[in-house]
N, C-alpha and C positions, 0 to 999 in steps of 0.2 A: 057379363051380366047374366047370361043364361045359366051359368053354374050356380049362382046364388039363388035364383028363382027355382031351379029344379032339384034342389037338395032334398034328400029323403028324410024321414024322421030320425032324430038323433037320440041316442040313449041318454037317460038322465045322468048316469055315472060318467059317460064320456063328455057331457057338457059341463060338469063341475071342474073347477081348477084342481090341480094336483095338490096344492097346499091345503085346500079344504078337506080333501080326502085324507090327507096325512093327519090333520088335526082331529078329525072325527075318529080315525082309526087309532090314534094314540090314546085318546080319551077312553075309547072302548077297551083297549088293551090294558090300561091302568085299572079300569073298573073290574075287568075279568081277573086280573092278577090279585087284586085286593080281596075280591070275593072268594076266589079259590084258596088263597092263603089263609083267610079267616076260617073257611070251612075245614081245611086240613088241620089248622092249629086247634080247633075244637076237639079233635080226636086225640090230642096229646094228653099225657098224664097231667096231674095237677101242678107239678113244678118241673117243667122241662128245662133242659139246658138252653142257654141263649143261642147256641149254634143250631140246635134242633128247631127252635122257634124261627130263626132266620131262614133255615132251609125250607120251612113251610111256605115262605113267600118267594124264595129264590128259585125253587123248582118251577112254579107256574110262570114266574117272570122270564125264565130262560125259554120256556116253550112259547110264550107270547112274543118274545123278541125274535125267535126264529121265524114265526109267522109274519111278523112285521118286516123282517129283512127280506123274506121271499116276495112279499107283495111290493115292497119298495123296488126290488129288482125288475118287476114287471111294469111298474109305472114309468 
């Protein structure tokens, strides 16, 4: 009983369930990917190839996935 009463302050991140952190992180990753892909695609010429347009979104998606994977390993 003394362990429960004498606990110190808990960080907000540590008190959240891992699933909630995963959901929020995934939503943020999708938002960043779409925003970065849209920004990159605006710099393309008027009629880009479909592969170049897909690459505008694939490059940020790969970077966001690498960050997601790294964080998932730490949780």
